[in-house]
C-alpha positions as CSV (number, residue, x, y, z in Angstrom):
1,M,19.2,-1.0,28.8
2,A,19.8,-0.9,32.6
3,V,19.2,-4.1,34.4
4,R,19.5,-4.7,38.1
5,K,22.2,-7.1,39.1
6,G,19.9,-9.1,41.4
7,N,17.2,-9.7,38.8
8,P,18.0,-12.8,36.7
9,G,14.7,-12.7,34.9
10,A,15.2,-9.2,33.7
11,R,18.7,-10.0,32.6
12,A,17.4,-12.9,30.6
13,R,14.7,-10.8,29.0
14,A,17.3,-8.1,28.1
15,A,19.5,-10.7,26.5
16,E,16.6,-12.1,24.5
17,A,15.7,-8.6,23.3
18,L,19.3,-7.9,22.3
19,G,19.4,-11.2,20.4
20,D,16.2,-10.3,18.6
21,D,17.7,-6.9,17.6
22,I,20.9,-8.5,16.3
23,G,19.0,-11.2,14.5
24,A,16.7,-8.7,12.8
25,A,19.7,-6.6,11.7
26,E,21.5,-9.7,10.2
27,L,18.3,-10.8,8.5
28,G,17.8,-7.3,7.1
29,R,21.3,-7.3,5.7
30,R,20.9,-10.7,4.0
31,V,17.4,-9.9,2.6
32,A,18.8,-6.6,1.2
33,E,21.7,-8.3,-0.5
34,N,19.7,-11.2,-1.9
35,L,16.9,-9.0,-3.1
36,R,19.3,-6.6,-4.9
37,Q,21.3,-9.4,-6.5
38,R,18.3,-11.4,-7.7
39,R,16.4,-8.4,-9.0
40,K,19.4,-7.2,-11.0
41,A,20.2,-10.7,-12.3
42,R,16.7,-10.7,-13.8
43,G,17.1,-7.3,-15.3
44,M,14.2,-5.9,-13.2
45,S,13.9,-2.3,-12.0
46,L,12.3,-1.5,-8.7
47,D,9.2,-0.5,-10.6
48,D,9.2,-3.8,-12.4
49,L,9.3,-5.7,-9.2
50,A,6.7,-3.5,-7.6
51,Q,4.3,-4.4,-10.4
52,S,5.0,-8.2,-10.3
53,S,5.0,-8.5,-6.5
54,G,2.4,-6.0,-5.4
55,V,4.9,-4.4,-3.0
56,S,5.3,-0.7,-3.4
57,R,8.5,0.7,-5.0
58,A,9.1,2.8,-1.8
59,A,8.9,-0.3,0.4
60,L,11.2,-2.3,-1.9
61,S,13.7,0.6,-1.9
62,Q,13.7,0.7,1.9
63,I,14.3,-3.0,2.2
64,E,17.2,-2.9,-0.3
65,T,18.8,0.0,1.7
66,Q,18.2,-1.7,5.0
67,K,16.0,1.1,6.3
68,S,13.2,-1.4,7.1
69,N,12.8,-5.1,7.8
70,P,10.1,-6.8,5.8
71,T,7.4,-8.9,7.4
72,L,6.7,-12.5,6.6
73,G,3.9,-11.6,4.2
74,I,6.0,-9.0,2.3
75,L,8.8,-11.4,1.9
76,W,6.4,-14.0,0.3
77,K,5.1,-11.3,-2.1
78,I,8.7,-10.4,-3.1
79,A,9.7,-14.1,-3.6
80,V,6.7,-14.6,-5.9
81,G,7.4,-11.4,-7.8
82,L,11.0,-12.5,-8.4
83,G,10.0,-16.1,-9.1
84,V,12.4,-17.5,-6.5
85,P,12.0,-19.9,-3.5
86,F,11.3,-18.1,-0.2
87,A,14.6,-19.3,1.3
88,D,16.6,-17.5,-1.4
89,L,15.7,-14.2,0.1
90,I,16.5,-15.0,3.7
91,G,19.6,-17.3,3.6
92,E,23.1,-17.6,2.4
93,A,23.5,-20.6,0.2
94,K,26.5,-22.8,1.1
95,G,28.1,-25.7,-0.7
96,G,28.8,-29.1,0.9
97,V,27.7,-29.9,4.4
98,S,25.7,-27.1,6.1
99,I,24.4,-27.0,9.7
100,L,21.7,-24.7,11.0
101,R,21.9,-24.3,14.8
102,R,18.7,-23.6,16.6
103,G,20.0,-20.4,18.0
104,D,21.1,-19.2,14.6
105,A,17.8,-19.6,12.8
106,Q,16.2,-16.2,12.1
107,I,12.6,-16.0,13.2
108,L,10.2,-14.3,10.8
109,R,7.0,-12.7,12.1
110,S,3.7,-11.6,10.6
111,L,2.7,-7.9,10.7
112,D,0.6,-8.4,13.8
113,G,3.3,-10.6,15.5
114,K,0.8,-13.5,16.0
115,L,2.5,-15.9,13.6
116,E,6.2,-16.8,13.8
117,S,8.1,-18.9,11.3
118,R,11.5,-20.5,12.0
119,P,13.5,-22.2,9.3
120,L,14.4,-25.8,10.2
121,A,16.9,-26.4,7.4
122,P,20.0,-24.5,6.2
123,A,19.5,-22.1,3.4
124,G,20.2,-23.8,0.1
125,A,19.7,-27.3,1.5
126,S,17.3,-28.0,-1.3
127,P,16.1,-26.0,-4.3
128,V,12.6,-27.5,-4.2
129,V,11.8,-28.2,-0.5
130,E,11.8,-25.9,2.5
131,L,10.9,-26.8,6.1
132,Y,9.7,-24.4,8.8
133,E,8.3,-24.5,12.4
134,L,5.2,-22.2,12.8
135,R,4.0,-20.8,16.1
136,M,0.6,-19.2,16.1
137,A,-1.0,-17.3,18.9
138,A,-4.3,-18.3,20.4
139,R,-7.4,-17.3,18.5
140,S,-5.5,-15.7,15.6
141,T,-5.6,-15.9,11.8
142,H,-3.0,-15.4,9.2
143,V,-4.0,-14.9,5.6
144,S,-1.5,-15.9,2.9
145,E,-1.7,-14.9,-0.7
146,A,-1.1,-17.4,-3.5
147,H,2.5,-18.6,-3.8
148,A,4.3,-19.3,-7.1
149,P,2.5,-21.6,-9.6
150,G,2.9,-25.2,-8.7
151,T,3.8,-24.7,-5.1
152,H,2.4,-27.1,-2.5
153,E,2.4,-27.2,1.2
154,L,2.3,-29.9,3.8
155,V,1.3,-28.9,7.4
156,V,1.7,-31.2,10.4
157,V,-0.1,-30.1,13.6
158,L,2.4,-30.6,16.5
159,T,0.4,-29.0,19.4
160,G,-3.0,-27.3,19.5
161,S,-5.3,-27.2,16.5
162,L,-5.5,-25.7,13.0
163,R,-8.3,-24.5,10.9
164,L,-7.1,-24.2,7.3
165,R,-9.0,-22.4,4.6
166,V,-8.2,-23.2,1.0
167,E,-10.3,-21.6,-1.8
168,G,-13.4,-21.4,0.4
169,E,-13.1,-24.9,1.8
170,V,-12.4,-25.3,5.6
171,Y,-10.4,-28.1,7.2
172,D,-10.1,-28.6,10.9
173,L,-7.1,-30.5,12.3
174,V,-5.8,-31.4,15.8
175,A,-2.4,-32.5,17.1
176,G,-1.0,-35.4,15.0
177,D,-3.1,-34.6,11.9
178,S,-1.5,-33.4,8.7
179,I,-2.7,-31.9,5.4
180,S,-1.3,-31.3,2.0
181,F,-2.7,-28.6,-0.3
182,P,-2.0,-26.4,-3.3
183,A,-0.4,-23.2,-2.1
184,D,-0.6,-21.4,-5.4
185,V,-4.1,-20.2,-4.4
186,G,-5.2,-18.0,-1.5
187,H,-5.2,-19.8,1.8
188,A,-5.4,-18.9,5.5
189,Y,-4.2,-20.5,8.8
190,E,-6.3,-20.1,11.9
191,N,-5.6,-21.2,15.5
192,P,-9.1,-21.5,17.0
193,G,-7.8,-22.7,20.4
194,G,-7.2,-20.9,23.6
195,S,-3.4,-21.5,23.6
196,E,-0.5,-21.2,21.2
197,A,-0.3,-23.9,18.5
198,R,2.8,-25.3,16.8
199,Y,3.0,-26.7,13.3
200,H,5.6,-28.0,10.9
201,N,5.3,-26.5,7.4
202,V,6.9,-28.2,4.4
203,I,6.9,-26.1,1.2
204,V,7.4,-27.9,-2.1
205,Y,8.2,-25.9,-5.3
206,E,7.4,-27.1,-8.8
207,R,10.5,-28.7,-10.4
């Protein structure tokens, strides 16, 4: 990518794009390895996992061979199909003390790019709790399918607003509000405001 020497803004954008490319490649490698290891450990074929997750065999094969990077929604489906915590697919578990630097966290995006999810805790920090920062574009909606049985979520609105739909019920929240709900049913996040909104999302798995 050619960047003029006298244009610092362009240089910054180029560096950011390169960082995104490198991060996506590293994330794809980890997901491919974790998916393959956990699928084989459970004695599941690609066809078995396709049936349990609702993700096509072709898509699973492309992810395992690093020919495509999965979206946030696809990763959730695979995690549910395998019966593992979401973080098991995207991280490298480490023993002892583990630090996650802000610049090292791999950002996951929805298919339309309007929802971003950034891990706030090192992979493997807890087998039952995960913590993420969500960024949602203005006037956008993200529909999430049911997670594994017994999963709960806690969402804290940091900036902007949130309209959460859980099994037909609608809950409106503003900055400073929080909500806890069963995530093993279909639910949807909506940012009805005119600017980006930020949330903290805590996912708690059944023990």
